[in-house]
N, CA, C and O atoms as CSV, one atom per row, in Angstrom:
chain,resi,resn,atom,element,x,y,z
A,1,MET,N,N,-32.564,40.565,11.927
A,1,MET,CA,C,-31.532,39.596,11.583
A,1,MET,C,C,-31.072,38.886,12.845
A,1,MET,O,O,-30.777,39.533,13.850
A,2,SER,N,N,-31.007,37.570,12.802
A,2,SER,CA,C,-30.582,36.780,13.954
A,2,SER,C,C,-29.082,36.903,14.165
A,2,SER,O,O,-28.301,36.819,13.217
A,3,ILE,N,N,-28.689,37.103,15.419
A,3,ILE,CA,C,-27.263,37.100,15.725
A,3,ILE,C,C,-26.832,35.726,16.219
A,3,ILE,O,O,-25.664,35.357,16.100
A,4,ILE,N,N,-27.786,34.962,16.778
A,4,ILE,CA,C,-27.528,33.575,17.182
A,4,ILE,C,C,-28.706,32.736,16.733
A,4,ILE,O,O,-29.858,33.069,17.012
A,5,THR,N,N,-28.415,31.640,16.034
A,5,THR,CA,C,-29.442,30.688,15.645
A,5,THR,C,C,-29.012,29.303,16.107
A,5,THR,O,O,-27.949,28.815,15.723
A,6,VAL,N,N,-29.835,28.678,16.924
A,6,VAL,CA,C,-29.582,27.332,17.428
A,6,VAL,C,C,-30.648,26.443,16.817
A,6,VAL,O,O,-31.840,26.729,16.932
A,7,SER,N,N,-30.222,25.351,16.158
A,7,SER,CA,C,-31.165,24.479,15.454
A,7,SER,C,C,-30.973,23.025,15.855
A,7,SER,O,O,-29.909,22.448,15.633
A,8,GLY,N,N,-31.994,22.442,16.440
A,8,GLY,CA,C,-32.010,21.014,16.733
A,8,GLY,C,C,-30.862,20.528,17.605
A,8,GLY,O,O,-30.392,19.403,17.433
A,9,LEU,N,N,-30.409,21.345,18.523
A,9,LEU,CA,C,-29.243,21.008,19.341
A,9,LEU,C,C,-29.566,19.863,20.297
A,9,LEU,O,O,-30.571,19.884,21.008
A,10,THR,N,N,-28.690,18.869,20.293
A,10,THR,CA,C,-28.820,17.715,21.177
A,10,THR,C,C,-27.482,17.460,21.828
A,10,THR,O,O,-26.435,17.623,21.202
A,11,LYS,N,N,-27.516,17.050,23.116
A,11,LYS,CA,C,-26.273,16.759,23.823
A,11,LYS,C,C,-26.454,15.526,24.698
A,11,LYS,O,O,-27.370,15.439,25.515
A,12,TYR,N,N,-25.550,14.582,24.495
A,12,TYR,CA,C,-25.451,13.392,25.341
A,12,TYR,C,C,-24.091,13.398,26.001
A,12,TYR,O,O,-23.104,13.805,25.389
A,13,TYR,N,N,-24.029,12.954,27.233
A,13,TYR,CA,C,-22.768,12.597,27.881
A,13,TYR,C,C,-22.825,11.085,28.018
A,13,TYR,O,O,-23.485,10.557,28.913
A,14,GLY,N,N,-22.125,10.390,27.119
A,14,GLY,CA,C,-22.245,8.935,27.083
A,14,GLY,C,C,-23.664,8.578,26.696
A,14,GLY,O,O,-24.153,9.015,25.654
A,15,ALA,N,N,-24.339,7.780,27.531
A,15,ALA,CA,C,-25.722,7.398,27.256
A,15,ALA,C,C,-26.718,8.355,27.895
A,15,ALA,O,O,-27.923,8.234,27.671
A,16,GLU,N,N,-26.229,9.305,28.687
A,16,GLU,CA,C,-27.124,10.221,29.392
A,16,GLU,C,C,-27.506,11.409,28.510
A,16,GLU,O,O,-26.650,12.176,28.072
A,17,LEU,N,N,-28.807,11.543,28.262
A,17,LEU,CA,C,-29.319,12.667,27.484
A,17,LEU,C,C,-29.381,13.904,28.369
A,17,LEU,O,O,-29.999,13.882,29.433
A,18,VAL,N,N,-28.747,14.971,27.933
A,18,VAL,CA,C,-28.787,16.238,28.675
A,18,VAL,C,C,-29.944,17.088,28.138
A,18,VAL,O,O,-30.753,17.588,28.921
A,19,PHE,N,N,-30.031,17.255,26.828
A,19,PHE,CA,C,-31.162,17.919,26.189
A,19,PHE,C,C,-31.243,17.464,24.741
A,19,PHE,O,O,-30.267,16.975,24.173
A,20,ARG,N,N,-32.432,17.634,24.149
A,20,ARG,CA,C,-32.643,17.189,22.772
A,20,ARG,C,C,-33.469,18.206,22.004
A,20,ARG,O,O,-34.437,18.765,22.519
A,21,ASP,N,N,-33.061,18.433,20.759
A,21,ASP,CA,C,-33.807,19.238,19.798
A,21,ASP,C,C,-34.107,20.660,20.297
A,21,ASP,O,O,-35.231,21.148,20.178
A,22,VAL,N,N,-33.093,21.305,20.852
A,22,VAL,CA,C,-33.244,22.692,21.313
A,22,VAL,C,C,-33.043,23.612,20.108
A,22,VAL,O,O,-32.032,23.530,19.411
A,23,SER,N,N,-34.015,24.480,19.877
A,23,SER,CA,C,-33.944,25.423,18.764
A,23,SER,C,C,-34.449,26.785,19.213
A,23,SER,O,O,-35.469,26.887,19.894
A,24,PHE,N,N,-33.730,27.822,18.829
A,24,PHE,CA,C,-34.166,29.188,19.085
A,24,PHE,C,C,-33.275,30.122,18.295
A,24,PHE,O,O,-32.241,29.717,17.763
A,25,GLN,N,N,-33.686,31.377,18.225
A,25,GLN,CA,C,-32.838,32.404,17.643
A,25,GLN,C,C,-32.939,33.663,18.479
A,25,GLN,O,O,-33.967,33.946,19.096
A,26,ILE,N,N,-31.854,34.409,18.485
A,26,ILE,CA,C,-31.806,35.683,19.191
A,26,ILE,C,C,-31.502,36.753,18.158
A,26,ILE,O,O,-30.522,36.672,17.418
A,27,VAL,N,N,-32.360,37.750,18.129
A,27,VAL,CA,C,-32.237,38.851,17.184
A,27,VAL,C,C,-31.594,40.027,17.905
A,27,VAL,O,O,-31.841,40.244,19.091
A,28,ARG,N,N,-30.772,40.786,17.191
A,28,ARG,CA,C,-30.120,41.965,17.771
A,28,ARG,C,C,-31.165,42.793,18.519
A,28,ARG,O,O,-32.225,43.110,17.980
A,29,GLY,N,N,-30.850,43.134,19.757
A,29,GLY,CA,C,-31.754,43.914,20.583
A,29,GLY,C,C,-32.614,43.074,21.500
A,29,GLY,O,O,-33.206,43.603,22.441
A,30,ASP,N,N,-32.701,41.755,21.246
A,30,ASP,CA,C,-33.466,40.876,22.121
A,30,ASP,C,C,-32.812,40.774,23.487
A,30,ASP,O,O,-31.602,40.951,23.624
A,31,LYS,N,N,-33.613,40.491,24.478
A,31,LYS,CA,C,-33.135,40.125,25.800
A,31,LYS,C,C,-33.527,38.660,25.970
A,31,LYS,O,O,-34.654,38.281,25.653
A,32,ALA,N,N,-32.606,37.835,26.467
A,32,ALA,CA,C,-32.889,36.406,26.582
A,32,ALA,C,C,-32.421,35.899,27.930
A,32,ALA,O,O,-31.480,36.437,28.513
A,33,ALA,N,N,-33.078,34.864,28.422
A,33,ALA,CA,C,-32.688,34.212,29.671
A,33,ALA,C,C,-32.840,32.713,29.487
A,33,ALA,O,O,-33.717,32.248,28.759
A,34,ILE,N,N,-31.984,31.971,30.147
A,34,ILE,CA,C,-32.101,30.512,30.160
A,34,ILE,C,C,-32.423,30.128,31.594
A,34,ILE,O,O,-31.640,30.377,32.510
A,35,VAL,N,N,-33.586,29.519,31.774
A,35,VAL,CA,C,-34.078,29.193,33.107
A,35,VAL,C,C,-34.356,27.706,33.172
A,35,VAL,O,O,-34.909,27.132,32.234
A,36,GLY,N,N,-33.977,27.080,34.275
A,36,GLY,CA,C,-34.264,25.664,34.470
A,36,GLY,C,C,-33.708,25.183,35.789
A,36,GLY,O,O,-32.925,25.874,36.441
A,37,VAL,N,N,-34.115,24.006,36.170
A,37,VAL,CA,C,-33.645,23.412,37.425
A,37,VAL,C,C,-32.173,23.031,37.295
A,37,VAL,O,O,-31.653,22.913,36.186
A,38,ASN,N,N,-31.507,22.839,38.423
A,38,ASN,CA,C,-30.116,22.382,38.414
A,38,ASN,C,C,-30.006,21.090,37.623
A,38,ASN,O,O,-30.832,20.188,37.762
A,39,GLY,N,N,-28.982,21.015,36.795
A,39,GLY,CA,C,-28.746,19.800,36.009
A,39,GLY,C,C,-29.533,19.715,34.718
A,39,GLY,O,O,-29.482,18.696,34.031
A,40,ALA,N,N,-30.264,20.770,34.375
A,40,ALA,CA,C,-31.089,20.743,33.156
A,40,ALA,C,C,-30.265,20.944,31.887
A,40,ALA,O,O,-30.751,20.679,30.787
A,41,GLY,N,N,-29.010,21.413,32.031
A,41,GLY,CA,C,-28.161,21.593,30.859
A,41,GLY,C,C,-27.951,23.039,30.449
A,41,GLY,O,O,-27.466,23.301,29.349
A,42,LYS,N,N,-28.304,23.976,31.305
A,42,LYS,CA,C,-28.166,25.402,30.957
A,42,LYS,C,C,-26.711,25.768,30.669
A,42,LYS,O,O,-26.417,26.371,29.636
A,43,SER,N,N,-25.809,25.412,31.563
A,43,SER,CA,C,-24.387,25.726,31.376
A,43,SER,C,C,-23.817,24.985,30.175
A,43,SER,O,O,-23.007,25.538,29.431
A,44,THR,N,N,-24.230,23.756,29.984
A,44,THR,CA,C,-23.770,22.981,28.821
A,44,THR,C,C,-24.203,23.663,27.533
A,44,THR,O,O,-23.416,23.773,26.593
A,45,LEU,N,N,-25.439,24.119,27.484
A,45,LEU,CA,C,-25.943,24.830,26.307
A,45,LEU,C,C,-25.107,26.077,26.032
A,45,LEU,O,O,-24.726,26.332,24.890
A,46,LEU,N,N,-24.825,26.846,27.068
A,46,LEU,CA,C,-24.032,28.065,26.889
A,46,LEU,C,C,-22.613,27.756,26.436
A,46,LEU,O,O,-22.059,28.476,25.605
A,47,ARG,N,N,-22.012,26.685,26.978
A,47,ARG,CA,C,-20.655,26.307,26.545
A,47,ARG,C,C,-20.652,25.875,25.079
A,47,ARG,O,O,-19.692,26.146,24.357
A,48,ILE,N,N,-21.700,25.218,24.640
A,48,ILE,CA,C,-21.794,24.815,23.228
A,48,ILE,C,C,-21.932,26.059,22.344
A,48,ILE,O,O,-21.255,26.173,21.322
A,49,ILE,N,N,-22.792,26.973,22.728
A,49,ILE,CA,C,-22.981,28.202,21.945
A,49,ILE,C,C,-21.674,28.984,21.872
A,49,ILE,O,O,-21.353,29.570,20.838
A,50,ALA,N,N,-20.913,28.994,22.980
A,50,ALA,CA,C,-19.646,29.729,23.028
A,50,ALA,C,C,-18.515,28.984,22.326
A,50,ALA,O,O,-17.412,29.516,22.197
A,51,GLY,N,N,-18.775,27.754,21.869
A,51,GLY,CA,C,-17.753,26.992,21.159
A,51,GLY,C,C,-16.751,26.302,22.071
A,51,GLY,O,O,-15.702,25.850,21.611
A,52,GLN,N,N,-17.066,26.217,23.363
A,52,GLN,CA,C,-16.163,25.569,24.308
A,52,GLN,C,C,-16.439,24.078,24.437
A,52,GLN,O,O,-15.649,23.340,25.026
A,53,GLU,N,N,-17.542,23.649,23.895
A,53,GLU,CA,C,-17.938,22.248,23.961
A,53,GLU,C,C,-18.695,21.932,22.677
A,53,GLU,O,O,-19.279,22.828,22.069
A,54,SER,N,N,-18.691,20.684,22.263
A,54,SER,CA,C,-19.398,20.341,21.033
A,54,SER,C,C,-20.713,19.639,21.344
A,54,SER,O,O,-20.857,18.968,22.366
A,55,ALA,N,N,-21.652,19.810,20.446
A,55,ALA,CA,C,-22.962,19.173,20.579
A,55,ALA,C,C,-22.907,17.782,19.980
A,55,ALA,O,O,-22.052,17.489,19.144
A,56,THR,N,N,-23.811,16.933,20.407
A,56,THR,CA,C,-23.950,15.609,19.814
A,56,THR,C,C,-24.659,15.727,18.467
A,56,THR,O,O,-24.369,14.976,17.536
A,57,GLY,N,N,-25.583,16.669,18.374
A,57,GLY,CA,C,-26.309,16.901,17.129
A,57,GLY,C,C,-26.807,18.324,17.060
A,57,GLY,O,O,-26.829,19.036,18.065
A,58,GLY,N,N,-27.205,18.736,15.879
A,58,GLY,CA,C,-27.718,20.088,15.691
A,58,GLY,C,C,-26.616,21.065,15.347
A,58,GLY,O,O,-25.476,20.672,15.099
A,59,SER,N,N,-26.962,22.342,15.332
A,59,SER,CA,C,-25.983,23.357,14.934
A,59,SER,C,C,-26.226,24.683,15.639
A,59,SER,O,O,-27.330,24.997,16.084
A,60,VAL,N,N,-25.132,25.450,15.718
A,60,VAL,CA,C,-25.171,26.807,16.248
A,60,VAL,C,C,-24.550,27.704,15.190
A,60,VAL,O,O,-23.450,27.427,14.711
A,61,HIS,N,N,-25.237,28.771,14.823
A,61,HIS,CA,C,-24.711,29.725,13.855
A,61,HIS,C,C,-24.732,31.109,14.479
A,61,HIS,O,O,-25.751,31.556,15.006
A,62,LEU,N,N,-23.588,31.781,14.410
A,62,LEU,CA,C,-23.487,33.163,14.859
A,62,LEU,C,C,-23.409,34.055,13.633
A,62,LEU,O,O,-22.745,33.715,12.654
A,63,ALA,N,N,-24.080,35.186,13.683
A,63,ALA,CA,C,-24.007,36.136,12.578
A,63,ALA,C,C,-22.556,36.549,12.382
A,63,ALA,O,O,-21.789,36.660,13.339
A,64,ARG,N,N,-22.204,36.768,11.152
A,64,ARG,CA,C,-20.843,37.158,10.805
A,64,ARG,C,C,-20.392,38.361,11.636
A,64,ARG,O,O,-21.105,39.360,11.738
A,65,GLY,N,N,-19.213,38.251,12.220
A,65,GLY,CA,C,-18.664,39.331,13.021
A,65,GLY,C,C,-19.121,39.330,14.467
A,65,GLY,O,O,-18.685,40.172,15.252
A,66,THR,N,N,-19.996,38.397,14.835
A,66,THR,CA,C,-20.475,38.335,16.212
A,66,THR,C,C,-19.380,37.793,17.107
A,66,THR,O,O,-18.777,36.759,16.821
A,67,ARG,N,N,-19.131,38.505,18.192
A,67,ARG,CA,C,-18.166,38.062,19.198
A,67,ARG,C,C,-18.954,37.651,20.424
A,67,ARG,O,O,-19.891,38.333,20.839
A,68,LEU,N,N,-18.559,36.522,20.998
A,68,LEU,CA,C,-19.287,35.970,22.123
A,68,LEU,C,C,-18.319,35.728,23.259
A,68,LEU,O,O,-17.250,35.152,23.054
A,69,ALA,N,N,-18.677,36.156,24.442
A,69,ALA,CA,C,-17.859,35.904,25.624
A,69,ALA,C,C,-18.673,35.054,26.583
A,69,ALA,O,O,-19.878,35.257,26.726
A,70,TYR,N,N,-18.031,34.118,27.232
A,70,TYR,CA,C,-18.700,33.236,28.180
A,70,TYR,C,C,-17.951,33.307,29.496
A,70,TYR,O,O,-16.740,33.089,29.543
A,71,LEU,N,N,-18.666,33.610,30.556
A,71,LEU,CA,C,-18.083,33.649,31.892
A,71,LEU,C,C,-18.728,32.530,32.685
A,71,LEU,O,O,-19.924,32.582,32.972
A,72,ALA,N,N,-17.947,31.517,33.044
A,72,ALA,CA,C,-18.472,30.355,33.755
A,72,ALA,C,C,-19.067,30.762,35.095
A,72,ALA,O,O,-18.626,31.731,35.714
A,73,GLN,N,N,-20.073,30.013,35.537
A,73,GLN,CA,C,-20.700,30.365,36.810
A,73,GLN,C,C,-19.765,30.144,37.982
A,73,GLN,O,O,-19.908,30.805,39.010
A,74,GLU,N,N,-18.811,29.231,37.855
A,74,GLU,CA,C,-17.774,29.087,38.871
A,74,GLU,C,C,-16.567,29.843,38.349
A,74,GLU,O,O,-15.780,29.313,37.566
A,75,ALA,N,N,-16.428,31.080,38.785
A,75,ALA,CA,C,-15.346,31.925,38.283
A,75,ALA,C,C,-14.003,31.409,38.767
A,75,ALA,O,O,-13.760,31.318,39.971
A,76,ARG,N,N,-13.132,31.072,37.825
A,76,ARG,CA,C,-11.771,30.643,38.131
A,76,ARG,C,C,-10.838,31.583,37.380
A,76,ARG,O,O,-10.580,31.398,36.191
A,77,PHE,N,N,-10.343,32.576,38.074
A,77,PHE,CA,C,-9.514,33.574,37.449
A,77,PHE,C,C,-8.050,33.179,37.519
A,77,PHE,O,O,-7.563,32.747,38.564
A,78,VAL,N,N,-7.359,33.326,36.417
A,78,VAL,CA,C,-5.932,33.065,36.372
A,78,VAL,C,C,-5.193,34.230,37.028
A,78,VAL,O,O,-4.150,34.048,37.656
A,79,THR,N,N,-5.744,35.407,36.873
A,79,THR,CA,C,-5.136,36.611,37.436
A,79,THR,C,C,-5.804,36.932,38.767
A,79,THR,O,O,-6.673,36.198,39.237
A,80,GLN,N,N,-5.394,38.006,39.345
A,80,GLN,CA,C,-5.985,38.458,40.607
A,80,GLN,C,C,-7.074,39.504,40.380
A,80,GLN,O,O,-7.456,40.222,41.304
A,81,ARG,N,N,-7.572,39.586,39.144
A,81,ARG,CA,C,-8.588,40.580,38.839
A,81,ARG,C,C,-9.920,40.199,39.484
A,81,ARG,O,O,-10.203,39.022,39.707
A,82,THR,N,N,-10.723,41.206,39.775
A,82,THR,CA,C,-12.070,40.989,40.291
A,82,THR,C,C,-12.997,40.603,39.136
A,82,THR,O,O,-12.610,40.668,37.969
A,83,LEU,N,N,-14.211,40.204,39.474
A,83,LEU,CA,C,-15.198,39.868,38.448
A,83,LEU,C,C,-15.455,41.069,37.534
A,83,LEU,O,O,-15.531,40.919,36.315
A,84,LEU,N,N,-15.587,42.248,38.119
A,84,LEU,CA,C,-15.806,43.456,37.312
A,84,LEU,C,C,-14.624,43.714,36.382
A,84,LEU,O,O,-14.819,44.069,35.219
A,85,GLU,N,N,-13.408,43.541,36.881
A,85,GLU,CA,C,-12.220,43.729,36.045
A,85,GLU,C,C,-12.179,42.697,34.917
A,85,GLU,O,O,-11.776,43.023,33.800
A,86,GLU,N,N,-12.585,41.471,35.189
A,86,GLU,CA,C,-12.653,40.437,34.142
A,86,GLU,C,C,-13.669,40.818,33.075
A,86,GLU,O,O,-13.418,40.633,31.884
A,87,MET,N,N,-14.806,41.345,33.491
A,87,MET,CA,C,-15.823,41.761,32.525
A,87,MET,C,C,-15.297,42.889,31.653
A,87,MET,O,O,-15.515,42.892,30.441
A,88,HIS,N,N,-14.601,43.853,32.265
A,88,HIS,CA,C,-14.024,44.945,31.484
A,88,HIS,C,C,-12.938,44.429,30.539
A,88,HIS,O,O,-12.796,44.930,29.424
A,89,ALA,N,N,-12.177,43.435,30.980
A,89,ALA,CA,C,-11.114,42.874,30.141
A,89,ALA,C,C,-11.690,42.223,28.886
A,89,ALA,O,O,-11.020,42.162,27.855
A,90,SER,N,N,-12.931,41.736,28.968
A,90,SER,CA,C,-13.541,41.119,27.787
A,90,SER,C,C,-13.767,42.156,26.688
A,90,SER,O,O,-13.999,41.800,25.533
A,91,LEU,N,N,-13.699,43.438,27.048
A,91,LEU,CA,C,-13.882,44.509,26.065
A,91,LEU,C,C,-12.561,45.102,25.602
A,91,LEU,O,O,-12.561,46.105,24.889
A,92,ASP,N,N,-11.433,44.510,25.988
A,92,ASP,CA,C,-10.124,45.043,25.614
A,92,ASP,C,C,-9.987,45.245,24.105
A,92,ASP,O,O,-9.443,46.255,23.659
A,93,TYR,N,N,-10.476,44.290,23.326
A,93,TYR,CA,C,-10.394,44.378,21.867
A,93,TYR,C,C,-11.096,45.641,21.366
A,93,TYR,O,O,-10.546,46.396,20.565
A,94,LEU,N,N,-12.326,45.856,21.856
A,94,LEU,CA,C,-13.078,47.032,21.421
A,94,LEU,C,C,-12.451,48.319,21.930
A,94,LEU,O,O,-12.430,49.325,21.221
A,95,ASN,N,N,-11.943,48.295,23.147
A,95,ASN,CA,C,-11.303,49.493,23.694
A,95,ASN,C,C,-10.054,49.860,22.896
A,95,ASN,O,O,-9.781,51.041,22.679
A,96,ALA,N,N,-9.295,48.852,22.460
A,96,ALA,CA,C,-8.102,49.118,21.643
A,96,ALA,C,C,-8.504,49.739,20.303
A,96,ALA,O,O,-7.854,50.668,19.824
A,97,LEU,N,N,-9.577,49.222,19.701
A,97,LEU,CA,C,-10.071,49.811,18.451
A,97,LEU,C,C,-10.526,51.248,18.676
A,97,LEU,O,O,-10.227,52.132,17.872
A,98,ARG,N,N,-11.249,51.482,19.766
A,98,ARG,CA,C,-11.717,52.838,20.081
A,98,ARG,C,C,-10.535,53.797,20.256
A,98,ARG,O,O,-10.572,54.932,19.780
A,99,ASP,N,N,-9.489,53.330,20.943
A,99,ASP,CA,C,-8.305,54.174,21.142
A,99,ASP,C,C,-7.626,54.491,19.818
A,99,ASP,O,O,-7.164,55.611,19.603
A,100,GLU,N,N,-7.567,53.488,18.916
A,100,GLU,CA,C,-6.960,53.728,17.601
A,100,GLU,C,C,-7.801,54.709,16.790
A,100,GLU,O,O,-7.259,55.567,16.093
A,101,ILE,N,N,-9.123,54.584,16.881
A,101,ILE,CA,C,-10.000,55.520,16.173
A,101,ILE,C,C,-9.739,56.941,16.659
A,101,ILE,O,O,-9.628,57.861,15.849
A,102,THR,N,N,-9.641,57.124,17.951
A,102,THR,CA,C,-9.391,58.444,18.529
A,102,THR,C,C,-8.056,59.007,18.044
A,102,THR,O,O,-7.969,60.177,17.673
A,103,ALA,N,N,-7.026,58.175,18.047
A,103,ALA,CA,C,-5.701,58.617,17.584
A,103,ALA,C,C,-5.735,58.982,16.101
A,103,ALA,O,O,-5.135,59.976,15.691
A,104,LEU,N,N,-6.431,58.185,15.300
A,104,LEU,CA,C,-6.537,58.471,13.873
A,104,LEU,C,C,-7.319,59.760,13.622
A,104,LEU,O,O,-6.971,60.543,12.738
A,105,GLU,N,N,-8.377,59.973,14.405
A,105,GLU,CA,C,-9.148,61.206,14.245
A,105,GLU,C,C,-8.270,62.430,14.506
A,105,GLU,O,O,-8.362,63.433,13.799
A,106,THR,N,N,-7.427,62.336,15.520
A,106,THR,CA,C,-6.516,63.443,15.825
A,106,THR,C,C,-5.543,63.658,14.667
A,106,THR,O,O,-5.317,64.792,14.244
A,107,ALA,N,N,-4.967,62.566,14.156
A,107,ALA,CA,C,-4.004,62.672,13.055
A,107,ALA,C,C,-4.666,63.216,11.789
A,107,ALA,O,O,-4.037,63.944,11.022
A,108,LEU,N,N,-5.923,62.865,11.574
A,108,LEU,CA,C,-6.618,63.279,10.357
A,108,LEU,C,C,-7.016,64.754,10.357
A,108,LEU,O,O,-7.410,65.284,9.318
A,109,THR,N,N,-6.920,65.414,11.491
A,109,THR,CA,C,-7.232,66.852,11.501
A,109,THR,C,C,-6.210,67.650,10.694
A,109,THR,O,O,-6.493,68.766,10.258
A,110,ASP,N,N,-5.009,67.071,10.494
A,110,ASP,CA,C,-3.978,67.714,9.668
A,110,ASP,C,C,-4.140,67.208,8.239
A,110,ASP,O,O,-3.584,66.171,7.877
A,111,VAL,N,N,-4.904,67.941,7.426
A,111,VAL,CA,C,-5.176,67.493,6.060
A,111,VAL,C,C,-3.917,67.490,5.198
A,111,VAL,O,O,-3.913,66.904,4.115
A,112,ARG,N,N,-2.843,68.140,5.669
A,112,ARG,CA,C,-1.590,68.151,4.904
A,112,ARG,C,C,-0.636,67.048,5.370
A,112,ARG,O,O,0.516,66.995,4.939
A,113,HIS,N,N,-1.118,66.174,6.245
A,113,HIS,CA,C,-0.282,65.060,6.711
A,113,HIS,C,C,0.162,64.252,5.501
A,113,HIS,O,O,-0.655,63.960,4.627
A,114,PRO,N,N,1.467,63.877,5.429
A,114,PRO,CA,C,1.964,63.177,4.225
A,114,PRO,C,C,1.276,61.827,3.963
A,114,PRO,O,O,1.277,61.346,2.830
A,115,ASN,N,N,0.705,61.231,4.976
A,115,ASN,CA,C,0.036,59.935,4.802
A,115,ASN,C,C,-1.475,60.052,5.005
A,115,ASN,O,O,-2.124,59.091,5.421
A,116,HIS,N,N,-2.024,61.204,4.718
A,116,HIS,CA,C,-3.440,61.459,4.982
A,116,HIS,C,C,-4.342,60.411,4.332
A,116,HIS,O,O,-5.268,59.918,4.976
A,117,ASP,N,N,-4.092,60.064,3.076
A,117,ASP,CA,C,-4.927,59.073,2.381
A,117,ASP,C,C,-4.844,57.710,3.053
A,117,ASP,O,O,-5.858,57.036,3.237
A,118,ARG,N,N,-3.612,57.303,3.423
A,118,ARG,CA,C,-3.440,56.021,4.121
A,118,ARG,C,C,-4.139,56.037,5.481
A,118,ARG,O,O,-4.771,55.056,5.875
A,119,LEU,N,N,-4.021,57.152,6.189
A,119,LEU,CA,C,-4.682,57.270,7.493
A,119,LEU,C,C,-6.200,57.189,7.335
A,119,LEU,O,O,-6.880,56.569,8.153
A,120,MET,N,N,-6.722,57.809,6.292
A,120,MET,CA,C,-8.165,57.786,6.047
A,120,MET,C,C,-8.641,56.366,5.753
A,120,MET,O,O,-9.696,55.949,6.228
A,121,THR,N,N,-7.862,55.630,4.969
A,121,THR,CA,C,-8.203,54.235,4.669
A,121,THR,C,C,-8.192,53.405,5.945
A,121,THR,O,O,-9.110,52.622,6.192
A,122,ARG,N,N,-7.160,53.576,6.746
A,122,ARG,CA,C,-7.051,52.840,8.015
A,122,ARG,C,C,-8.206,53.217,8.943
A,122,ARG,O,O,-8.796,52.347,9.582
A,123,TYR,N,N,-8.527,54.495,9.019
A,123,TYR,CA,C,-9.636,54.966,9.853
A,123,TYR,C,C,-10.937,54.278,9.440
A,123,TYR,O,O,-11.693,53.814,10.294
A,124,SER,N,N,-11.191,54.212,8.157
A,124,SER,CA,C,-12.400,53.572,7.645
A,124,SER,C,C,-12.438,52.093,8.039
A,124,SER,O,O,-13.480,51.585,8.453
A,125,GLU,N,N,-11.300,51.404,7.907
A,125,GLU,CA,C,-11.229,49.971,8.256
A,125,GLU,C,C,-11.481,49.746,9.744
A,125,GLU,O,O,-12.270,48.881,10.122
A,126,VAL,N,N,-10.807,50.530,10.584
A,126,VAL,CA,C,-10.925,50.356,12.029
A,126,VAL,C,C,-12.330,50.718,12.506
A,126,VAL,O,O,-12.894,50.034,13.360
A,127,LEU,N,N,-12.893,51.790,11.957
A,127,LEU,CA,C,-14.247,52.197,12.319
A,127,LEU,C,C,-15.251,51.104,11.947
A,127,LEU,O,O,-16.166,50.808,12.716
A,128,HIS,N,N,-15.077,50.512,10.772
A,128,HIS,CA,C,-15.962,49.427,10.344
A,128,HIS,C,C,-15.866,48.235,11.307
A,128,HIS,O,O,-16.890,47.682,11.708
A,129,ARG,N,N,-14.650,47.841,11.675
A,129,ARG,CA,C,-14.469,46.730,12.617
A,129,ARG,C,C,-15.099,47.037,13.968
A,129,ARG,O,O,-15.737,46.174,14.571
A,130,PHE,N,N,-14.922,48.264,14.441
A,130,PHE,CA,C,-15.486,48.687,15.720
A,130,PHE,C,C,-17.014,48.622,15.699
A,130,PHE,O,O,-17.632,48.067,16.608
A,131,GLU,N,N,-17.614,49.193,14.655
A,131,GLU,CA,C,-19.072,49.192,14.539
A,131,GLU,C,C,-19.605,47.768,14.391
A,131,GLU,O,O,-20.589,47.401,15.033
A,132,HIS,N,N,-18.958,46.968,13.547
A,132,HIS,CA,C,-19.417,45.604,13.277
A,132,HIS,C,C,-19.319,44.720,14.516
A,132,HIS,O,O,-20.113,43.795,14.679
A,133,ALA,N,N,-18.352,44.996,15.387
A,133,ALA,CA,C,-18.174,44.216,16.619
A,133,ALA,C,C,-19.071,44.723,17.744
A,133,ALA,O,O,-18.991,44.229,18.869
A,134,GLY,N,N,-19.922,45.704,17.450
A,134,GLY,CA,C,-20.846,46.217,18.464
A,134,GLY,C,C,-20.201,47.225,19.399
A,134,GLY,O,O,-20.635,47.388,20.539
A,135,GLY,N,N,-19.174,47.896,18.922
A,135,GLY,CA,C,-18.435,48.827,19.766
A,135,GLY,C,C,-19.269,49.924,20.381
A,135,GLY,O,O,-19.072,50.267,21.547
A,136,TYR,N,N,-20.191,50.479,19.632
A,136,TYR,CA,C,-20.986,51.573,20.186
A,136,TYR,C,C,-21.949,51.065,21.256
A,136,TYR,O,O,-22.304,51.814,22.166
A,137,GLN,N,N,-22.372,49.816,21.162
A,137,GLN,CA,C,-23.267,49.235,22.179
A,137,GLN,C,C,-22.476,48.750,23.398
A,137,GLN,O,O,-22.979,48.829,24.519
A,138,SER,N,N,-21.244,48.248,23.206
A,138,SER,CA,C,-20.493,47.587,24.272
A,138,SER,C,C,-19.623,48.518,25.098
A,138,SER,O,O,-19.331,48.214,26.255
A,139,THR,N,N,-19.205,49.632,24.542
A,139,THR,CA,C,-18.250,50.478,25.253
A,139,THR,C,C,-18.859,51.806,25.685
A,139,THR,O,O,-18.139,52.726,26.073
A,140,GLY,N,N,-20.143,51.905,25.621
A,140,GLY,CA,C,-20.780,53.122,26.098
A,140,GLY,C,C,-20.948,54.198,25.045
A,140,GLY,O,O,-21.344,55.317,25.371
A,141,GLY,N,N,-20.661,53.893,23.806
A,141,GLY,CA,C,-21.006,54.844,22.756
A,141,GLY,C,C,-19.872,55.490,22.050
A,141,GLY,O,O,-19.216,54.864,21.218
A,142,SER,N,N,-19.624,56.726,22.358
A,142,SER,CA,C,-18.744,57.541,21.534
A,142,SER,C,C,-17.291,57.102,21.603
A,142,SER,O,O,-16.846,56.475,22.564
A,143,THR,N,N,-16.580,57.452,20.560
A,143,THR,CA,C,-15.150,57.163,20.507
A,143,THR,C,C,-14.378,58.350,21.008
A,143,THR,O,O,-13.148,58.315,21.046
């Protein structure tokens, strides 16, 4: 199943053609690279895929639940964090879900808890969101 599908993507800046009719798909587990000379449109393509810029033509489709992070090649940090800290911050959402899963697992060990059914429902929802967002692949695995 494709997680990213790019079809017929074209980009102009005014009358200047940056690229035309770019099409590809990336399947879960694929490794991909974008290679080209300076000015070929690599960064523009990535910004379009990330939704930070619009294409002149064509389309980009992300599989449902796919989260995409884009780190510009010229890093401009608002905070004083390092590049590594910025990369870890991109996983804050998944880490928060993982922490909630851990807390719920602890609470669920008490089967006589007055809200056990509600906790179980919440656990199922959070676990589904974590798995669907690639939590086991992005955060090193176990909760």
